[in-house]
Biopython code that builds the backbone (N, CA, C, O; Angstrom):
import numpy as np
from Bio.PDB.StructureBuilder import StructureBuilder

atoms = [
    (1, "UNK", "N", (-11.427, -15.217, 47.934)),
    (1, "UNK", "CA", (-10.329, -16.129, 47.707)),
    (1, "UNK", "C", (-10.708, -17.122, 46.606)),
    (1, "UNK", "O", (-11.881, -17.451, 46.427)),
    (2, "UNK", "N", (-9.710, -17.585, 45.882)),
    (2, "UNK", "CA", (-9.919, -18.511, 44.778)),
    (2, "UNK", "C", (-9.123, -19.773, 45.048)),
    (2, "UNK", "O", (-7.965, -19.706, 45.459)),
    (3, "UNK", "N", (-9.737, -20.918, 44.819)),
    (3, "UNK", "CA", (-9.066, -22.198, 45.056)),
    (3, "UNK", "C", (-8.174, -22.548, 43.873)),
    (3, "UNK", "O", (-8.593, -22.449, 42.720)),
    (4, "UNK", "N", (-6.957, -22.954, 44.158)),
    (4, "UNK", "CA", (-6.032, -23.388, 43.121)),
    (4, "UNK", "C", (-5.460, -24.726, 43.535)),
    (4, "UNK", "O", (-4.946, -24.867, 44.644)),
    (5, "UNK", "N", (-5.542, -25.699, 42.663)),
    (5, "UNK", "CA", (-4.995, -27.016, 42.942)),
    (5, "UNK", "C", (-3.504, -26.996, 42.637)),
    (5, "UNK", "O", (-3.103, -26.658, 41.524)),
    (6, "UNK", "N", (-2.690, -27.351, 43.605)),
    (6, "UNK", "CA", (-1.247, -27.361, 43.417)),
    (6, "UNK", "C", (-0.725, -28.762, 43.671)),
    (6, "UNK", "O", (-1.096, -29.397, 44.658)),
    (7, "UNK", "N", (0.137, -29.250, 42.779)),
    (7, "UNK", "CA", (0.747, -30.563, 42.957)),
    (7, "UNK", "C", (-0.230, -31.681, 42.644)),
    (7, "UNK", "O", (-1.321, -31.455, 42.122)),
    (8, "UNK", "N", (0.187, -32.883, 42.975)),
    (8, "UNK", "CA", (-0.654, -34.035, 42.707)),
    (8, "UNK", "C", (-1.665, -34.199, 43.820)),
    (8, "UNK", "O", (-1.411, -33.822, 44.964)),
    (9, "UNK", "N", (-2.802, -34.759, 43.485)),
    (9, "UNK", "CA", (-3.855, -34.954, 44.473)),
    (9, "UNK", "C", (-3.437, -36.021, 45.469)),
    (9, "UNK", "O", (-2.930, -37.079, 45.097)),
    (10, "UNK", "N", (-3.657, -35.725, 46.730)),
    (10, "UNK", "CA", (-3.336, -36.681, 47.784)),
    (10, "UNK", "C", (-4.589, -36.857, 48.624)),
    (10, "UNK", "O", (-5.290, -35.889, 48.920)),
    (11, "UNK", "N", (-4.862, -38.081, 49.003)),
    (11, "UNK", "CA", (-6.053, -38.370, 49.786)),
    (11, "UNK", "C", (-6.027, -37.561, 51.071)),
    (11, "UNK", "O", (-5.022, -37.554, 51.782)),
    (12, "UNK", "N", (-7.128, -36.879, 51.375)),
    (12, "UNK", "CA", (-7.253, -36.137, 52.601)),
    (12, "UNK", "C", (-6.513, -34.810, 52.626)),
    (12, "UNK", "O", (-6.499, -34.143, 53.661)),
    (13, "UNK", "N", (-5.908, -34.413, 51.543)),
    (13, "UNK", "CA", (-5.145, -33.161, 51.501)),
    (13, "UNK", "C", (-6.007, -32.067, 50.868)),
    (13, "UNK", "O", (-6.575, -32.263, 49.793)),
    (14, "UNK", "N", (-6.100, -30.931, 51.531)),
    (14, "UNK", "CA", (-6.918, -29.812, 51.064)),
    (14, "UNK", "C", (-6.179, -29.023, 49.990)),
    (14, "UNK", "O", (-4.961, -28.861, 50.060)),
    (15, "UNK", "N", (-6.914, -28.532, 48.998)),
    (15, "UNK", "CA", (-6.329, -27.690, 47.954)),
    (15, "UNK", "C", (-5.866, -26.373, 48.568)),
    (15, "UNK", "O", (-6.482, -25.870, 49.508)),
    (16, "UNK", "N", (-4.785, -25.820, 48.037)),
    (16, "UNK", "CA", (-4.271, -24.537, 48.502)),
    (16, "UNK", "C", (-5.216, -23.418, 48.069)),
    (16, "UNK", "O", (-5.858, -23.509, 47.022)),
    (17, "UNK", "N", (-5.294, -22.378, 48.868)),
    (17, "UNK", "CA", (-6.147, -21.235, 48.572)),
    (17, "UNK", "C", (-5.253, -20.041, 48.236)),
    (17, "UNK", "O", (-4.321, -19.726, 48.977)),
    (18, "UNK", "N", (-5.542, -19.388, 47.125)),
    (18, "UNK", "CA", (-4.807, -18.184, 46.745)),
    (18, "UNK", "C", (-5.692, -16.962, 46.971)),
    (18, "UNK", "O", (-6.873, -16.966, 46.623)),
    (19, "UNK", "N", (-5.118, -15.934, 47.549)),
    (19, "UNK", "CA", (-5.827, -14.664, 47.693)),
    (19, "UNK", "C", (-5.958, -14.030, 46.307)),
    (19, "UNK", "O", (-5.181, -14.329, 45.400)),
    (20, "UNK", "N", (-6.939, -13.164, 46.161)),
    (20, "UNK", "CA", (-7.155, -12.499, 44.874)),
    (20, "UNK", "C", (-5.897, -11.783, 44.388)),
    (20, "UNK", "O", (-5.605, -11.777, 43.192)),
    (21, "UNK", "N", (-5.153, -11.178, 45.316)),
    (21, "UNK", "CA", (-3.922, -10.479, 44.943)),
    (21, "UNK", "C", (-2.896, -11.406, 44.323)),
    (21, "UNK", "O", (-2.183, -11.019, 43.397)),
    (22, "UNK", "N", (-2.816, -12.639, 44.833)),
    (22, "UNK", "CA", (-1.887, -13.614, 44.260)),
    (22, "UNK", "C", (-2.314, -14.016, 42.850)),
    (22, "UNK", "O", (-1.481, -14.182, 41.959)),
    (23, "UNK", "N", (-3.614, -14.170, 42.667)),
    (23, "UNK", "CA", (-4.125, -14.515, 41.326)),
    (23, "UNK", "C", (-3.813, -13.387, 40.351)),
    (23, "UNK", "O", (-3.377, -13.635, 39.227)),
    (24, "UNK", "N", (-4.037, -12.144, 40.783)),
    (24, "UNK", "CA", (-3.724, -11.001, 39.911)),
    (24, "UNK", "C", (-2.232, -10.951, 39.609)),
    (24, "UNK", "O", (-1.829, -10.592, 38.502)),
    (25, "UNK", "N", (-1.409, -11.313, 40.597)),
    (25, "UNK", "CA", (0.036, -11.377, 40.373)),
    (25, "UNK", "C", (0.405, -12.426, 39.340)),
    (25, "UNK", "O", (1.241, -12.182, 38.470)),
    (26, "UNK", "N", (-0.224, -13.605, 39.436)),
    (26, "UNK", "CA", (0.016, -14.663, 38.452)),
    (26, "UNK", "C", (-0.396, -14.213, 37.050)),
    (26, "UNK", "O", (0.316, -14.449, 36.074)),
    (27, "UNK", "N", (-1.556, -13.563, 36.968)),
    (27, "UNK", "CA", (-2.030, -13.088, 35.667)),
    (27, "UNK", "C", (-1.122, -11.993, 35.116)),
    (27, "UNK", "O", (-0.872, -11.936, 33.912)),
    (28, "UNK", "N", (-0.630, -11.127, 35.996)),
    (28, "UNK", "CA", (0.298, -10.086, 35.565)),
    (28, "UNK", "C", (1.597, -10.681, 35.046)),
    (28, "UNK", "O", (2.140, -10.231, 34.037)),
    (29, "UNK", "N", (2.086, -11.688, 35.741)),
    (29, "UNK", "CA", (3.317, -12.349, 35.293)),
    (29, "UNK", "C", (3.088, -13.071, 33.964)),
    (29, "UNK", "O", (3.914, -12.990, 33.054)),
    (30, "UNK", "N", (1.958, -13.779, 33.862)),
    (30, "UNK", "CA", (1.657, -14.503, 32.620)),
    (30, "UNK", "C", (1.603, -13.541, 31.434)),
    (30, "UNK", "O", (1.983, -13.907, 30.322)),
    (31, "UNK", "N", (1.137, -12.325, 31.665)),
    (31, "UNK", "CA", (0.987, -11.344, 30.586)),
    (31, "UNK", "C", (2.320, -10.876, 30.009)),
    (31, "UNK", "O", (2.363, -10.392, 28.878)),
    (32, "UNK", "N", (3.407, -11.013, 30.766)),
    (32, "UNK", "CA", (4.699, -10.529, 30.272)),
    (32, "UNK", "C", (5.653, -11.662, 29.903)),
    (32, "UNK", "O", (6.837, -11.426, 29.662)),
    (33, "UNK", "N", (5.143, -12.882, 29.860)),
    (33, "UNK", "CA", (5.972, -14.018, 29.473)),
    (33, "UNK", "C", (6.069, -14.102, 27.955)),
    (33, "UNK", "O", (5.452, -13.317, 27.236)),
    (34, "UNK", "N", (6.843, -15.054, 27.487)),
    (34, "UNK", "CA", (7.058, -15.232, 26.048)),
    (34, "UNK", "C", (5.765, -15.596, 25.310)),
    (34, "UNK", "O", (5.580, -15.211, 24.155)),
    (35, "UNK", "N", (4.885, -16.326, 25.967)),
    (35, "UNK", "CA", (3.606, -16.711, 25.365)),
    (35, "UNK", "C", (2.471, -16.277, 26.298)),
    (35, "UNK", "O", (1.883, -17.109, 26.989)),
    (36, "UNK", "N", (2.163, -14.978, 26.318)),
    (36, "UNK", "CA", (1.224, -14.450, 27.305)),
    (36, "UNK", "C", (-0.204, -14.987, 27.194)),
    (36, "UNK", "O", (-0.848, -15.230, 28.214)),
    (37, "UNK", "N", (-0.699, -15.173, 25.992)),
    (37, "UNK", "CA", (-2.081, -15.653, 25.844)),
    (37, "UNK", "C", (-2.197, -17.074, 26.377)),
    (37, "UNK", "O", (-3.096, -17.376, 27.161)),
    (38, "UNK", "N", (-1.281, -17.952, 25.949)),
    (38, "UNK", "CA", (-1.303, -19.334, 26.411)),
    (38, "UNK", "C", (-1.194, -19.405, 27.924)),
    (38, "UNK", "O", (-1.958, -20.121, 28.571)),
    (39, "UNK", "N", (-0.249, -18.667, 28.492)),
    (39, "UNK", "CA", (-0.012, -18.743, 29.927)),
    (39, "UNK", "C", (-1.172, -18.161, 30.736)),
    (39, "UNK", "O", (-1.486, -18.660, 31.817)),
    (40, "UNK", "N", (-1.804, -17.114, 30.220)),
    (40, "UNK", "CA", (-2.983, -16.552, 30.884)),
    (40, "UNK", "C", (-4.125, -17.560, 30.878)),
    (40, "UNK", "O", (-4.817, -17.722, 31.883)),
    (41, "UNK", "N", (-4.324, -18.230, 29.764)),
    (41, "UNK", "CA", (-5.376, -19.247, 29.669)),
    (41, "UNK", "C", (-5.104, -20.387, 30.651)),
    (41, "UNK", "O", (-6.031, -20.883, 31.291)),
    (42, "UNK", "N", (-3.853, -20.803, 30.776)),
    (42, "UNK", "CA", (-3.508, -21.878, 31.711)),
    (42, "UNK", "C", (-3.826, -21.461, 33.142)),
    (42, "UNK", "O", (-4.404, -22.238, 33.903)),
    (43, "UNK", "N", (-3.451, -20.236, 33.510)),
    (43, "UNK", "CA", (-3.757, -19.747, 34.867)),
    (43, "UNK", "C", (-5.261, -19.719, 35.085)),
    (43, "UNK", "O", (-5.745, -20.169, 36.124)),
    (44, "UNK", "N", (-6.006, -19.197, 34.118)),
    (44, "UNK", "CA", (-7.467, -19.100, 34.274)),
    (44, "UNK", "C", (-8.133, -20.472, 34.327)),
    (44, "UNK", "O", (-9.077, -20.665, 35.093)),
    (45, "UNK", "N", (-7.661, -21.422, 33.531)),
    (45, "UNK", "CA", (-8.224, -22.770, 33.593)),
    (45, "UNK", "C", (-8.000, -23.387, 34.966)),
    (45, "UNK", "O", (-8.865, -24.096, 35.479)),
    (46, "UNK", "N", (-6.867, -23.124, 35.550)),
    (46, "UNK", "CA", (-6.571, -23.659, 36.873)),
    (46, "UNK", "C", (-7.392, -22.954, 37.947)),
    (46, "UNK", "O", (-8.007, -23.603, 38.793)),
    (47, "UNK", "N", (-7.400, -21.625, 37.908)),
    (47, "UNK", "CA", (-8.055, -20.846, 38.951)),
    (47, "UNK", "C", (-9.579, -20.874, 38.824)),
    (47, "UNK", "O", (-10.279, -21.146, 39.800)),
    (48, "UNK", "N", (-10.084, -20.599, 37.648)),
    (48, "UNK", "CA", (-11.541, -20.478, 37.463)),
    (48, "UNK", "C", (-12.242, -21.825, 37.287)),
    (48, "UNK", "O", (-13.323, -22.037, 37.837)),
    (49, "UNK", "N", (-11.630, -22.738, 36.520)),
    (49, "UNK", "CA", (-12.271, -24.031, 36.270)),
    (49, "UNK", "C", (-11.812, -25.101, 37.251)),
    (49, "UNK", "O", (-12.397, -26.182, 37.304)),
    (50, "UNK", "N", (-10.765, -24.811, 38.031)),
    (50, "UNK", "CA", (-10.286, -25.769, 39.016)),
    (50, "UNK", "C", (-9.540, -26.948, 38.425)),
    (50, "UNK", "O", (-9.418, -27.995, 39.061)),
    (51, "UNK", "N", (-9.035, -26.779, 37.198)),
    (51, "UNK", "CA", (-8.334, -27.885, 36.553)),
    (51, "UNK", "C", (-6.912, -28.023, 37.078)),
    (51, "UNK", "O", (-6.248, -27.029, 37.371)),
    (52, "UNK", "N", (-6.461, -29.243, 37.192)),
    (52, "UNK", "CA", (-5.071, -29.527, 37.559)),
    (52, "UNK", "C", (-4.216, -29.471, 36.298)),
    (52, "UNK", "O", (-4.728, -29.519, 35.180)),
    (53, "UNK", "N", (-2.898, -29.369, 36.500)),
    (53, "UNK", "CA", (-1.971, -29.276, 35.366)),
    (53, "UNK", "C", (-2.149, -30.451, 34.413)),
    (53, "UNK", "O", (-2.138, -30.263, 33.196)),
    (54, "UNK", "N", (-2.311, -31.656, 34.944)),
    (54, "UNK", "CA", (-2.467, -32.830, 34.080)),
    (54, "UNK", "C", (-3.769, -32.765, 33.289)),
    (54, "UNK", "O", (-3.819, -33.231, 32.150)),
    (55, "UNK", "N", (-4.821, -32.195, 33.871)),
    (55, "UNK", "CA", (-6.097, -32.060, 33.158)),
    (55, "UNK", "C", (-5.980, -31.008, 32.052)),
    (55, "UNK", "O", (-6.526, -31.185, 30.964)),
    (56, "UNK", "N", (-5.270, -29.921, 32.333)),
    (56, "UNK", "CA", (-5.062, -28.890, 31.315)),
    (56, "UNK", "C", (-4.246, -29.458, 30.159)),
    (56, "UNK", "O", (-4.540, -29.190, 28.994)),
    (57, "UNK", "N", (-3.224, -30.238, 30.483)),
    (57, "UNK", "CA", (-2.359, -30.822, 29.451)),
    (57, "UNK", "C", (-3.111, -31.801, 28.556)),
    (57, "UNK", "O", (-2.730, -31.994, 27.401)),
    (58, "UNK", "N", (-4.161, -32.416, 29.065)),
    (58, "UNK", "CA", (-4.916, -33.406, 28.291)),
    (58, "UNK", "C", (-6.057, -32.805, 27.480)),
    (58, "UNK", "O", (-6.737, -33.529, 26.754)),
    (59, "UNK", "N", (-6.282, -31.500, 27.587)),
    (59, "UNK", "CA", (-7.353, -30.870, 26.810)),
    (59, "UNK", "C", (-7.054, -30.969, 25.320)),
    (59, "UNK", "O", (-5.907, -30.845, 24.890)),
    (60, "UNK", "N", (-8.100, -31.194, 24.547)),
    (60, "UNK", "CA", (-7.985, -31.207, 23.086)),
    (60, "UNK", "C", (-8.885, -30.110, 22.528)),
    (60, "UNK", "O", (-9.765, -29.606, 23.227)),
    (61, "UNK", "N", (-8.663, -29.744, 21.276)),
    (61, "UNK", "CA", (-9.485, -28.703, 20.661)),
    (61, "UNK", "C", (-10.958, -29.075, 20.681)),
    (61, "UNK", "O", (-11.807, -28.207, 20.884)),
    (62, "UNK", "N", (-11.279, -30.348, 20.475)),
    (62, "UNK", "CA", (-12.695, -30.746, 20.463)),
    (62, "UNK", "C", (-13.341, -30.566, 21.832)),
    (62, "UNK", "O", (-14.561, -30.431, 21.924)),
    (63, "UNK", "N", (-12.545, -30.564, 22.891)),
    (63, "UNK", "CA", (-13.077, -30.341, 24.235)),
    (63, "UNK", "C", (-13.318, -28.857, 24.503)),
    (63, "UNK", "O", (-14.144, -28.501, 25.343)),
    (64, "UNK", "N", (-12.601, -28.001, 23.793)),
    (64, "UNK", "CA", (-12.649, -26.567, 24.052)),
    (64, "UNK", "C", (-13.562, -25.833, 23.074)),
    (64, "UNK", "O", (-14.253, -24.889, 23.455)),
    (65, "UNK", "N", (-13.564, -26.268, 21.806)),
    (65, "UNK", "CA", (-14.344, -25.577, 20.782)),
    (65, "UNK", "C", (-15.728, -26.193, 20.601)),
    (65, "UNK", "O", (-15.909, -27.406, 20.715)),
    (66, "UNK", "N", (-16.694, -25.331, 20.316)),
    (66, "UNK", "CA", (-18.034, -25.795, 19.989)),
    (66, "UNK", "C", (-18.037, -26.305, 18.550)),
    (66, "UNK", "O", (-17.056, -26.102, 17.835)),
    (67, "UNK", "N", (-19.106, -26.958, 18.103)),
    (67, "UNK", "CA", (-19.169, -27.434, 16.716)),
    (67, "UNK", "C", (-19.013, -26.320, 15.681)),
    (67, "UNK", "O", (-18.622, -26.578, 14.543)),
    (68, "UNK", "N", (-19.318, -25.077, 16.079)),
    (68, "UNK", "CA", (-19.188, -23.948, 15.147)),
    (68, "UNK", "C", (-17.796, -23.324, 15.197)),
    (68, "UNK", "O", (-17.539, -22.340, 14.503)),
    (69, "UNK", "N", (-16.892, -23.883, 16.009)),
    (69, "UNK", "CA", (-15.532, -23.386, 16.081)),
    (69, "UNK", "C", (-15.305, -22.289, 17.103)),
    (69, "UNK", "O", (-14.228, -21.694, 17.145)),
    (70, "UNK", "N", (-16.307, -22.015, 17.929)),
    (70, "UNK", "CA", (-16.156, -20.994, 18.958)),
    (70, "UNK", "C", (-15.792, -21.657, 20.282)),
    (70, "UNK", "O", (-15.960, -22.864, 20.454)),
    (71, "UNK", "N", (-15.292, -20.854, 21.207)),
    (71, "UNK", "CA", (-14.945, -21.380, 22.526)),
    (71, "UNK", "C", (-16.225, -21.901, 23.172)),
    (71, "UNK", "O", (-17.209, -21.174, 23.307)),
    (72, "UNK", "N", (-16.195, -23.174, 23.568)),
    (72, "UNK", "CA", (-17.362, -23.793, 24.159)),
    (72, "UNK", "C", (-17.368, -23.675, 25.670)),
    (72, "UNK", "O", (-16.511, -23.009, 26.251)),
    (73, "UNK", "N", (-18.326, -24.316, 26.301)),
    (73, "UNK", "CA", (-18.459, -24.320, 27.753)),
    (73, "UNK", "C", (-17.675, -25.497, 28.296)),
    (73, "UNK", "O", (-18.060, -26.646, 28.079)),
    (74, "UNK", "N", (-16.584, -25.236, 28.998)),
    (74, "UNK", "CA", (-15.706, -26.282, 29.503)),
    (74, "UNK", "C", (-16.424, -27.194, 30.487)),
    (74, "UNK", "O", (-16.137, -28.390, 30.540)),
    (75, "UNK", "N", (-17.349, -26.650, 31.264)),
    (75, "UNK", "CA", (-18.068, -27.475, 32.240)),
    (75, "UNK", "C", (-18.857, -28.585, 31.543)),
    (75, "UNK", "O", (-18.957, -29.698, 32.059)),
    (76, "UNK", "N", (-19.407, -28.285, 30.390)),
    (76, "UNK", "CA", (-20.174, -29.299, 29.680)),
    (76, "UNK", "C", (-19.282, -30.447, 29.247)),
    (76, "UNK", "O", (-19.722, -31.596, 29.212)),
    (77, "UNK", "N", (-18.027, -30.147, 28.915)),
    (77, "UNK", "CA", (-17.089, -31.170, 28.452)),
    (77, "UNK", "C", (-16.569, -32.016, 29.603)),
    (77, "UNK", "O", (-16.496, -33.240, 29.502)),
    (78, "UNK", "N", (-16.208, -31.356, 30.696)),
    (78, "UNK", "CA", (-15.545, -32.043, 31.792)),
    (78, "UNK", "C", (-16.505, -32.472, 32.897)),
    (78, "UNK", "O", (-16.119, -33.237, 33.781)),
    (79, "UNK", "N", (-17.699, -32.013, 32.866)),
    (79, "UNK", "CA", (-18.637, -32.276, 33.944)),
    (79, "UNK", "C", (-18.698, -31.074, 34.862)),
    (79, "UNK", "O", (-17.689, -30.403, 35.074)),
    (80, "UNK", "N", (-19.853, -30.798, 35.402)),
    (80, "UNK", "CA", (-20.024, -29.581, 36.181)),
    (80, "UNK", "C", (-19.360, -29.631, 37.548)),
    (80, "UNK", "O", (-19.399, -28.643, 38.281)),
    (81, "UNK", "N", (-18.753, -30.753, 37.910)),
    (81, "UNK", "CA", (-18.035, -30.837, 39.168)),
    (81, "UNK", "C", (-16.732, -30.069, 39.142)),
    (81, "UNK", "O", (-16.150, -29.825, 40.199)),
    (82, "UNK", "N", (-16.251, -29.676, 37.964)),
    (82, "UNK", "CA", (-14.984, -28.937, 37.870)),
    (82, "UNK", "C", (-15.232, -27.463, 37.841)),
    (82, "UNK", "O", (-14.286, -26.679, 37.764)),
]
sb = StructureBuilder()
sb.init_structure("model")
sb.init_model(0)
sb.init_chain("A")
sb.init_seg("    ")
for serial, (resi, resn, name, xyz) in enumerate(atoms, 1):
    if name == "N":
        sb.init_residue(resn, " ", resi, " ")
    sb.init_atom(name, np.array(xyz, "f"), 0.0, 1.0, " ", f" {name:<3s}", serial, name[0])
structure = sb.get_structure()
């Protein structure tokens, strides 16, 4: 199972858990949308990195790219707690 944060954080409220099949369904749906690459990345950032929608929306290129212009390690940017 993979943890997915849904909605705004509330004190004492547990994050929702998605079964692998649901994650694959989300990825399948993202692949057939108008912007499949963007939407797949958003799903993966939420599912794999545990980012909330507001955290994904606040990402900048300097947070994602390494100094050489390649995709960097997101944990290093956001802290390994994510």
